[in-house]
CHARMM internal coordinates of N, CA and C (Angstrom, degrees):
IC EDIT
DIST 1 N 1 CA 1.4407
DIST 1 CA 1 C 1.5399
ANGL 1 N 1 CA 1 C 108.01
DIST 1 C 2 N 1.3272
ANGL 1 CA 1 C 2 N 116.35
DIHE 1 N 1 CA 1 C 2 N 135.50
DIST 2 N 2 CA 1.4617
ANGL 1 C 2 N 2 CA 120.16
DIHE 1 CA 1 C 2 N 2 CA -179.04
DIST 2 CA 2 C 1.5262
ANGL 2 N 2 CA 2 C 110.44
DIHE 1 C 2 N 2 CA 2 C -78.05
DIST 2 C 3 N 1.3117
ANGL 2 CA 2 C 3 N 114.72
DIHE 2 N 2 CA 2 C 3 N 164.55
DIST 3 N 3 CA 1.4653
ANGL 2 C 3 N 3 CA 119.49
DIHE 2 CA 2 C 3 N 3 CA 178.25
DIST 3 CA 3 C 1.5310
ANGL 3 N 3 CA 3 C 110.45
DIHE 2 C 3 N 3 CA 3 C -64.58
DIST 3 C 4 N 1.3122
ANGL 3 CA 3 C 4 N 117.11
DIHE 3 N 3 CA 3 C 4 N -34.40
DIST 4 N 4 CA 1.4714
ANGL 3 C 4 N 4 CA 120.25
DIHE 3 CA 3 C 4 N 4 CA 178.31
DIST 4 CA 4 C 1.5286
ANGL 4 N 4 CA 4 C 110.50
DIHE 3 C 4 N 4 CA 4 C -66.25
DIST 4 C 5 N 1.3092
ANGL 4 CA 4 C 5 N 116.67
DIHE 4 N 4 CA 4 C 5 N -42.38
DIST 5 N 5 CA 1.4652
ANGL 4 C 5 N 5 CA 119.99
DIHE 4 CA 4 C 5 N 5 CA 178.18
DIST 5 CA 5 C 1.5252
ANGL 5 N 5 CA 5 C 110.55
DIHE 4 C 5 N 5 CA 5 C -61.50
DIST 5 C 6 N 1.3301
ANGL 5 CA 5 C 6 N 115.95
DIHE 5 N 5 CA 5 C 6 N -41.85
DIST 6 N 6 CA 1.4650
ANGL 5 C 6 N 6 CA 119.60
DIHE 5 CA 5 C 6 N 6 CA 176.76
DIST 6 CA 6 C 1.5219
ANGL 6 N 6 CA 6 C 110.67
DIHE 5 C 6 N 6 CA 6 C -61.37
DIST 6 C 7 N 1.3448
ANGL 6 CA 6 C 7 N 116.22
DIHE 6 N 6 CA 6 C 7 N -44.36
DIST 7 N 7 CA 1.4567
ANGL 6 C 7 N 7 CA 121.14
DIHE 6 CA 6 C 7 N 7 CA -179.35
DIST 7 CA 7 C 1.5359
ANGL 7 N 7 CA 7 C 110.86
DIHE 6 C 7 N 7 CA 7 C -59.96
DIST 7 C 8 N 1.3308
ANGL 7 CA 7 C 8 N 115.54
DIHE 7 N 7 CA 7 C 8 N -46.62
DIST 8 N 8 CA 1.4658
ANGL 7 C 8 N 8 CA 119.83
DIHE 7 CA 7 C 8 N 8 CA -177.82
DIST 8 CA 8 C 1.5260
ANGL 8 N 8 CA 8 C 112.64
DIHE 7 C 8 N 8 CA 8 C -65.58
DIST 8 C 9 N 1.3359
ANGL 8 CA 8 C 9 N 116.86
DIHE 8 N 8 CA 8 C 9 N -26.50
DIST 9 N 9 CA 1.4582
ANGL 8 C 9 N 9 CA 120.79
DIHE 8 CA 8 C 9 N 9 CA 177.16
DIST 9 CA 9 C 1.5203
ANGL 9 N 9 CA 9 C 112.62
DIHE 8 C 9 N 9 CA 9 C -85.55
DIST 9 C 10 N 1.3417
ANGL 9 CA 9 C 10 N 116.29
DIHE 9 N 9 CA 9 C 10 N -4.24
DIST 10 N 10 CA 1.4533
ANGL 9 C 10 N 10 CA 120.12
DIHE 9 CA 9 C 10 N 10 CA -179.53
DIST 10 CA 10 C 1.5164
ANGL 10 N 10 CA 10 C 112.95
DIHE 9 C 10 N 10 CA 10 C 80.90
DIST 10 C 11 N 1.3243
ANGL 10 CA 10 C 11 N 116.25
DIHE 10 N 10 CA 10 C 11 N 17.54
DIST 11 N 11 CA 1.4642
ANGL 10 C 11 N 11 CA 120.31
DIHE 10 CA 10 C 11 N 11 CA 179.90
DIST 11 CA 11 C 1.5251
ANGL 11 N 11 CA 11 C 110.08
DIHE 10 C 11 N 11 CA 11 C -91.60
DIST 11 C 12 N 1.3308
ANGL 11 CA 11 C 12 N 115.82
DIHE 11 N 11 CA 11 C 12 N 166.52
DIST 12 N 12 CA 1.4504
ANGL 11 C 12 N 12 CA 120.64
DIHE 11 CA 11 C 12 N 12 CA 175.50
DIST 12 CA 12 C 1.5139
ANGL 12 N 12 CA 12 C 108.80
DIHE 11 C 12 N 12 CA 12 C -62.98
DIST 12 C 13 N 1.3332
ANGL 12 CA 12 C 13 N 115.66
DIHE 12 N 12 CA 12 C 13 N 135.70
DIST 13 N 13 CA 1.4573
ANGL 12 C 13 N 13 CA 121.21
DIHE 12 CA 12 C 13 N 13 CA 179.20
DIST 13 CA 13 C 1.5264
ANGL 13 N 13 CA 13 C 109.50
DIHE 12 C 13 N 13 CA 13 C -149.18
DIST 13 C 14 N 1.3113
ANGL 13 CA 13 C 14 N 116.15
DIHE 13 N 13 CA 13 C 14 N 162.57
DIST 14 N 14 CA 1.4551
ANGL 13 C 14 N 14 CA 121.38
DIHE 13 CA 13 C 14 N 14 CA 178.56
DIST 14 CA 14 C 1.5181
ANGL 14 N 14 CA 14 C 107.85
DIHE 13 C 14 N 14 CA 14 C -115.87
DIST 14 C 15 N 1.3242
ANGL 14 CA 14 C 15 N 115.96
DIHE 14 N 14 CA 14 C 15 N 103.41
DIST 15 N 15 CA 1.4639
ANGL 14 C 15 N 15 CA 121.17
DIHE 14 CA 14 C 15 N 15 CA -177.19
DIST 15 CA 15 C 1.5173
ANGL 15 N 15 CA 15 C 112.53
DIHE 14 C 15 N 15 CA 15 C -89.27
DIST 15 C 16 N 1.3125
ANGL 15 CA 15 C 16 N 117.97
DIHE 15 N 15 CA 15 C 16 N -2.31
DIST 16 N 16 CA 1.4617
ANGL 15 C 16 N 16 CA 120.75
DIHE 15 CA 15 C 16 N 16 CA -174.20
DIST 16 CA 16 C 1.5200
ANGL 16 N 16 CA 16 C 114.52
DIHE 15 C 16 N 16 CA 16 C -77.85
DIST 16 C 17 N 1.3121
ANGL 16 CA 16 C 17 N 118.69
DIHE 16 N 16 CA 16 C 17 N -18.97
DIST 17 N 17 CA 1.4541
ANGL 16 C 17 N 17 CA 120.58
DIHE 16 CA 16 C 17 N 17 CA -176.73
DIST 17 CA 17 C 1.5222
ANGL 17 N 17 CA 17 C 112.89
DIHE 16 C 17 N 17 CA 17 C -127.69
DIST 17 C 18 N 1.3240
ANGL 17 CA 17 C 18 N 117.26
DIHE 17 N 17 CA 17 C 18 N 4.58
DIST 18 N 18 CA 1.4546
ANGL 17 C 18 N 18 CA 121.54
DIHE 17 CA 17 C 18 N 18 CA 179.47
DIST 18 CA 18 C 1.5319
ANGL 18 N 18 CA 18 C 108.63
DIHE 17 C 18 N 18 CA 18 C -88.17
DIST 18 C 19 N 1.3292
ANGL 18 CA 18 C 19 N 116.84
DIHE 18 N 18 CA 18 C 19 N 116.94
DIST 19 N 19 CA 1.4705
ANGL 18 C 19 N 19 CA 121.11
DIHE 18 CA 18 C 19 N 19 CA -175.02
DIST 19 CA 19 C 1.5280
ANGL 19 N 19 CA 19 C 112.59
DIHE 18 C 19 N 19 CA 19 C -58.80
DIST 19 C 20 N 1.3193
ANGL 19 CA 19 C 20 N 117.81
DIHE 19 N 19 CA 19 C 20 N -40.00
DIST 20 N 20 CA 1.4613
ANGL 19 C 20 N 20 CA 121.39
DIHE 19 CA 19 C 20 N 20 CA -179.93
DIST 20 CA 20 C 1.5232
ANGL 20 N 20 CA 20 C 110.94
DIHE 19 C 20 N 20 CA 20 C -62.16
DIST 20 C 21 N 1.3176
ANGL 20 CA 20 C 21 N 116.21
DIHE 20 N 20 CA 20 C 21 N -48.69
DIST 21 N 21 CA 1.4634
ANGL 20 C 21 N 21 CA 119.64
DIHE 20 CA 20 C 21 N 21 CA -178.87
DIST 21 CA 21 C 1.5242
ANGL 21 N 21 CA 21 C 112.02
DIHE 20 C 21 N 21 CA 21 C -68.87
DIST 21 C 22 N 1.3161
ANGL 21 CA 21 C 22 N 117.46
DIHE 21 N 21 CA 21 C 22 N -34.03
DIST 22 N 22 CA 1.4665
ANGL 21 C 22 N 22 CA 120.26
DIHE 21 CA 21 C 22 N 22 CA 177.28
DIST 22 CA 22 C 1.5320
ANGL 22 N 22 CA 22 C 111.02
DIHE 21 C 22 N 22 CA 22 C -64.71
DIST 22 C 23 N 1.3264
ANGL 22 CA 22 C 23 N 116.48
DIHE 22 N 22 CA 22 C 23 N -42.32
DIST 23 N 23 CA 1.4711
ANGL 22 C 23 N 23 CA 120.36
DIHE 22 CA 22 C 23 N 23 CA 178.18
DIST 23 CA 23 C 1.5173
ANGL 23 N 23 CA 23 C 111.19
DIHE 22 C 23 N 23 CA 23 C -65.53
DIST 23 C 24 N 1.3324
ANGL 23 CA 23 C 24 N 117.32
DIHE 23 N 23 CA 23 C 24 N -41.50
DIST 24 N 24 CA 1.4539
ANGL 23 C 24 N 24 CA 120.76
DIHE 23 CA 23 C 24 N 24 CA 179.28
DIST 24 CA 24 C 1.5317
ANGL 24 N 24 CA 24 C 111.30
DIHE 23 C 24 N 24 CA 24 C -66.23
DIST 24 C 25 N 1.3221
ANGL 24 CA 24 C 25 N 116.71
DIHE 24 N 24 CA 24 C 25 N -37.80
DIST 25 N 25 CA 1.4640
ANGL 24 C 25 N 25 CA 120.91
DIHE 24 CA 24 C 25 N 25 CA 177.47
DIST 25 CA 25 C 1.5261
ANGL 25 N 25 CA 25 C 110.63
DIHE 24 C 25 N 25 CA 25 C -64.33
DIST 25 C 26 N 1.3283
ANGL 25 CA 25 C 26 N 115.95
DIHE 25 N 25 CA 25 C 26 N -43.45
DIST 26 N 26 CA 1.4663
ANGL 25 C 26 N 26 CA 119.96
DIHE 25 CA 25 C 26 N 26 CA 179.74
DIST 26 CA 26 C 1.5304
ANGL 26 N 26 CA 26 C 110.57
DIHE 25 C 26 N 26 CA 26 C -63.14
DIST 26 C 27 N 1.3221
ANGL 26 CA 26 C 27 N 116.98
DIHE 26 N 26 CA 26 C 27 N -42.26
DIST 27 N 27 CA 1.4623
ANGL 26 C 27 N 27 CA 120.96
DIHE 26 CA 26 C 27 N 27 CA 178.50
DIST 27 CA 27 C 1.5305
ANGL 27 N 27 CA 27 C 110.41
DIHE 26 C 27 N 27 CA 27 C -62.47
DIST 27 C 28 N 1.3225
ANGL 27 CA 27 C 28 N 116.74
DIHE 27 N 27 CA 27 C 28 N -42.74
DIST 28 N 28 CA 1.4620
ANGL 27 C 28 N 28 CA 120.93
DIHE 27 CA 27 C 28 N 28 CA 179.32
DIST 28 CA 28 C 1.5263
ANGL 28 N 28 CA 28 C 111.28
DIHE 27 C 28 N 28 CA 28 C -64.66
DIST 28 C 29 N 1.3267
ANGL 28 CA 28 C 29 N 116.74
DIHE 28 N 28 CA 28 C 29 N -39.58
DIST 29 N 29 CA 1.4645
ANGL 28 C 29 N 29 CA 119.94
DIHE 28 CA 28 C 29 N 29 CA 178.39
DIST 29 CA 29 C 1.5236
ANGL 29 N 29 CA 29 C 111.23
DIHE 28 C 29 N 29 CA 29 C -62.74
DIST 29 C 30 N 1.3338
ANGL 29 CA 29 C 30 N 117.10
DIHE 29 N 29 CA 29 C 30 N -41.71
DIST 30 N 30 CA 1.4647
ANGL 29 C 30 N 30 CA 120.53
DIHE 29 CA 29 C 30 N 30 CA 179.05
DIST 30 CA 30 C 1.5271
ANGL 30 N 30 CA 30 C 111.57
DIHE 29 C 30 N 30 CA 30 C -66.41
DIST 30 C 31 N 1.3321
ANGL 30 CA 30 C 31 N 116.62
DIHE 30 N 30 CA 30 C 31 N -40.91
DIST 31 N 31 CA 1.4637
ANGL 30 C 31 N 31 CA 119.60
DIHE 30 CA 30 C 31 N 31 CA 178.03
DIST 31 CA 31 C 1.5288
ANGL 31 N 31 CA 31 C 111.19
DIHE 30 C 31 N 31 CA 31 C -65.48
DIST 31 C 32 N 1.3165
ANGL 31 CA 31 C 32 N 117.48
DIHE 31 N 31 CA 31 C 32 N -39.13
DIST 32 N 32 CA 1.4656
ANGL 31 C 32 N 32 CA 120.97
DIHE 31 CA 31 C 32 N 32 CA 176.89
DIST 32 CA 32 C 1.5194
ANGL 32 N 32 CA 32 C 110.69
DIHE 31 C 32 N 32 CA 32 C -63.97
DIST 32 C 33 N 1.3096
ANGL 32 CA 32 C 33 N 116.59
DIHE 32 N 32 CA 32 C 33 N -41.11
DIST 33 N 33 CA 1.4624
ANGL 32 C 33 N 33 CA 120.69
DIHE 32 CA 32 C 33 N 33 CA 178.22
DIST 33 CA 33 C 1.5273
ANGL 33 N 33 CA 33 C 109.99
DIHE 32 C 33 N 33 CA 33 C -62.26
DIST 33 C 34 N 1.3375
ANGL 33 CA 33 C 34 N 117.33
DIHE 33 N 33 CA 33 C 34 N -49.26
DIST 34 N 34 CA 1.4647
ANGL 33 C 34 N 34 CA 120.78
DIHE 33 CA 33 C 34 N 34 CA 178.81
DIST 34 CA 34 C 1.5238
ANGL 34 N 34 CA 34 C 111.12
DIHE 33 C 34 N 34 CA 34 C -57.49
DIST 34 C 35 N 1.3286
ANGL 34 CA 34 C 35 N 116.24
DIHE 34 N 34 CA 34 C 35 N -43.17
DIST 35 N 35 CA 1.4601
ANGL 34 C 35 N 35 CA 121.04
DIHE 34 CA 34 C 35 N 35 CA -179.57
DIST 35 CA 35 C 1.5270
ANGL 35 N 35 CA 35 C 110.86
DIHE 34 C 35 N 35 CA 35 C -63.86
DIST 35 C 36 N 1.3199
ANGL 35 CA 35 C 36 N 116.84
DIHE 35 N 35 CA 35 C 36 N -47.02
DIST 36 N 36 CA 1.4638
ANGL 35 C 36 N 36 CA 121.10
DIHE 35 CA 35 C 36 N 36 CA -175.95
DIST 36 CA 36 C 1.5225
ANGL 36 N 36 CA 36 C 113.69
DIHE 35 C 36 N 36 CA 36 C -71.21
DIST 36 C 37 N 1.3107
ANGL 36 CA 36 C 37 N 117.99
DIHE 36 N 36 CA 36 C 37 N -24.04
DIST 37 N 37 CA 1.4572
ANGL 36 C 37 N 37 CA 121.21
DIHE 36 CA 36 C 37 N 37 CA -177.97
DIST 37 CA 37 C 1.5289
ANGL 37 N 37 CA 37 C 113.25
DIHE 36 C 37 N 37 CA 37 C -94.28
DIST 37 C 38 N 1.3137
ANGL 37 CA 37 C 38 N 117.23
DIHE 37 N 37 CA 37 C 38 N 2.74
DIST 38 N 38 CA 1.4649
ANGL 37 C 38 N 38 CA 119.96
DIHE 37 CA 37 C 38 N 38 CA -179.30
DIST 38 CA 38 C 1.5283
ANGL 38 N 38 CA 38 C 110.33
DIHE 37 C 38 N 38 CA 38 C -106.90
DIST 38 C 39 N 1.3224
ANGL 38 CA 38 C 39 N 114.68
DIHE 38 N 38 CA 38 C 39 N 160.07
DIST 39 N 39 CA 1.4593
ANGL 38 C 39 N 39 CA 120.46
DIHE 38 CA 38 C 39 N 39 CA 178.68
DIST 39 CA 39 C 1.5239
ANGL 39 N 39 CA 39 C 109.31
DIHE 38 C 39 N 39 CA 39 C -69.20
DIST 39 C 40 N 1.3310
ANGL 39 CA 39 C 40 N 117.28
DIHE 39 N 39 CA 39 C 40 N 144.00
DIST 40 N 40 CA 1.4714
ANGL 39 C 40 N 40 CA 120.41
DIHE 39 CA 39 C 40 N 40 CA 179.12
DIST 40 CA 40 C 1.5318
ANGL 40 N 40 CA 40 C 111.37
DIHE 39 C 40 N 40 CA 40 C -56.46
DIST 40 C 41 N 1.3095
ANGL 40 CA 40 C 41 N 115.80
DIHE 40 N 40 CA 40 C 41 N 130.49
DIST 41 N 41 CA 1.4566
ANGL 40 C 41 N 41 CA 121.63
DIHE 40 CA 40 C 41 N 41 CA 178.23
DIST 41 CA 41 C 1.5157
ANGL 41 N 41 CA 41 C 114.46
DIHE 40 C 41 N 41 CA 41 C 77.01
DIST 41 C 42 N 1.3223
ANGL 41 CA 41 C 42 N 117.58
DIHE 41 N 41 CA 41 C 42 N 5.20
DIST 42 N 42 CA 1.4643
ANGL 41 C 42 N 42 CA 120.53
DIHE 41 CA 41 C 42 N 42 CA -178.55
DIST 42 CA 42 C 1.5216
ANGL 42 N 42 CA 42 C 110.84
DIHE 41 C 42 N 42 CA 42 C -74.09
DIST 42 C 43 N 1.3072
ANGL 42 CA 42 C 43 N 114.92
DIHE 42 N 42 CA 42 C 43 N 166.53
DIST 43 N 43 CA 1.4580
ANGL 42 C 43 N 43 CA 121.24
DIHE 42 CA 42 C 43 N 43 CA 178.56
DIST 43 CA 43 C 1.5300
ANGL 43 N 43 CA 43 C 110.65
DIHE 42 C 43 N 43 CA 43 C -60.29
DIST 43 C 44 N 1.3448
ANGL 43 CA 43 C 44 N 116.64
DIHE 43 N 43 CA 43 C 44 N -39.04
DIST 44 N 44 CA 1.4549
ANGL 43 C 44 N 44 CA 120.61
DIHE 43 CA 43 C 44 N 44 CA -179.55
DIST 44 CA 44 C 1.5274
ANGL 44 N 44 CA 44 C 111.64
DIHE 43 C 44 N 44 CA 44 C -65.10
DIST 44 C 45 N 1.3233
ANGL 44 CA 44 C 45 N 115.61
DIHE 44 N 44 CA 44 C 45 N -39.85
DIST 45 N 45 CA 1.4605
ANGL 44 C 45 N 45 CA 120.12
DIHE 44 CA 44 C 45 N 45 CA -179.54
DIST 45 CA 45 C 1.5227
ANGL 45 N 45 CA 45 C 110.49
DIHE 44 C 45 N 45 CA 45 C -67.62
DIST 45 C 46 N 1.3045
ANGL 45 CA 45 C 46 N 116.33
DIHE 45 N 45 CA 45 C 46 N -43.74
DIST 46 N 46 CA 1.4653
ANGL 45 C 46 N 46 CA 120.46
DIHE 45 CA 45 C 46 N 46 CA 179.14
DIST 46 CA 46 C 1.5249
ANGL 46 N 46 CA 46 C 110.33
DIHE 45 C 46 N 46 CA 46 C -65.02
DIST 46 C 47 N 1.3310
ANGL 46 CA 46 C 47 N 116.65
DIHE 46 N 46 CA 46 C 47 N -38.57
DIST 47 N 47 CA 1.4640
ANGL 46 C 47 N 47 CA 120.53
DIHE 46 CA 46 C 47 N 47 CA 177.86
DIST 47 CA 47 C 1.5269
ANGL 47 N 47 CA 47 C 111.23
DIHE 46 C 47 N 47 CA 47 C -62.67
DIST 47 C 48 N 1.3342
ANGL 47 CA 47 C 48 N 117.30
DIHE 47 N 47 CA 47 C 48 N -43.00
DIST 48 N 48 CA 1.4685
ANGL 47 C 48 N 48 CA 120.88
DIHE 47 CA 47 C 48 N 48 CA 178.64
DIST 48 CA 48 C 1.5189
ANGL 48 N 48 CA 48 C 110.68
DIHE 47 C 48 N 48 CA 48 C -62.31
DIST 48 C 49 N 1.3208
ANGL 48 CA 48 C 49 N 117.42
DIHE 48 N 48 CA 48 C 49 N -42.49
DIST 49 N 49 CA 1.4688
ANGL 48 C 49 N 49 CA 120.73
DIHE 48 CA 48 C 49 N 49 CA 178.64
DIST 49 CA 49 C 1.5235
ANGL 49 N 49 CA 49 C 111.17
DIHE 48 C 49 N 49 CA 49 C -65.07
DIST 49 C 50 N 1.3253
ANGL 49 CA 49 C 50 N 116.79
DIHE 49 N 49 CA 49 C 50 N -40.98
DIST 50 N 50 CA 1.4589
ANGL 49 C 50 N 50 CA 120.84
DIHE 49 CA 49 C 50 N 50 CA 179.33
DIST 50 CA 50 C 1.5192
ANGL 50 N 50 CA 50 C 110.87
DIHE 49 C 50 N 50 CA 50 C -62.67
DIST 50 C 51 N 1.3464
ANGL 50 CA 50 C 51 N 117.44
DIHE 50 N 50 CA 50 C 51 N -43.76
DIST 51 N 51 CA 1.4643
ANGL 50 C 51 N 51 CA 120.88
DIHE 50 CA 50 C 51 N 51 CA 178.80
DIST 51 CA 51 C 1.5229
ANGL 51 N 51 CA 51 C 110.92
DIHE 50 C 51 N 51 CA 51 C -63.36
DIST 51 C 52 N 1.3190
ANGL 51 CA 51 C 52 N 117.04
DIHE 51 N 51 CA 51 C 52 N -40.64
DIST 52 N 52 CA 1.4528
ANGL 51 C 52 N 52 CA 120.69
DIHE 51 CA 51 C 52 N 52 CA 179.07
DIST 52 CA 52 C 1.5195
ANGL 52 N 52 CA 52 C 110.76
DIHE 51 C 52 N 52 CA 52 C -64.49
DIST 52 C 53 N 1.3200
ANGL 52 CA 52 C 53 N 116.81
DIHE 52 N 52 CA 52 C 53 N -44.24
DIST 53 N 53 CA 1.4628
ANGL 52 C 53 N 53 CA 121.12
DIHE 52 CA 52 C 53 N 53 CA 179.43
DIST 53 CA 53 C 1.5360
ANGL 53 N 53 CA 53 C 110.81
DIHE 52 C 53 N 53 CA 53 C -62.96
DIST 53 C 54 N 1.3296
ANGL 53 CA 53 C 54 N 116.95
DIHE 53 N 53 CA 53 C 54 N -43.99
DIST 54 N 54 CA 1.4570
ANGL 53 C 54 N 54 CA 120.60
DIHE 53 CA 53 C 54 N 54 CA -178.52
DIST 54 CA 54 C 1.5198
ANGL 54 N 54 CA 54 C 112.30
DIHE 53 C 54 N 54 CA 54 C -65.71
DIST 54 C 55 N 1.3208
ANGL 54 CA 54 C 55 N 117.12
DIHE 54 N 54 CA 54 C 55 N -31.80
DIST 55 N 55 CA 1.4600
ANGL 54 C 55 N 55 CA 119.45
DIHE 54 CA 54 C 55 N 55 CA 179.99
DIST 55 CA 55 C 1.5210
ANGL 55 N 55 CA 55 C 112.29
DIHE 54 C 55 N 55 CA 55 C -74.19
DIST 55 C 56 N 1.3198
ANGL 55 CA 55 C 56 N 117.74
DIHE 55 N 55 CA 55 C 56 N -19.57
DIST 56 N 56 CA 1.4759
ANGL 55 C 56 N 56 CA 120.82
DIHE 55 CA 55 C 56 N 56 CA 179.79
DIST 56 CA 56 C 1.5169
ANGL 56 N 56 CA 56 C 111.34
DIHE 55 C 56 N 56 CA 56 C -87.97
DIST 56 C 57 N 1.3223
ANGL 56 CA 56 C 57 N 118.87
DIHE 56 N 56 CA 56 C 57 N -19.85
DIST 57 N 57 CA 1.4745
ANGL 56 C 57 N 57 CA 121.67
DIHE 56 CA 56 C 57 N 57 CA -176.52
DIST 57 CA 57 C 1.5059
ANGL 57 N 57 CA 57 C 112.32
DIHE 56 C 57 N 57 CA 57 C -81.57
END
COOR INIT
IC SEED 1 N 1 CA 1 C
IC BUILD
């Protein structure tokens, strides 16, 4: 079972060395930064939310 599968099941997992989870964390951090640094309701903010939503589906 992968660390991501463990995470999604709510089990103990180690996300510090799993390449998939590290990449997803980095992507989420960048999207959060873009969202937080943009004006409320701006095109940039909506774009960041859309990218985040699409990555979860």
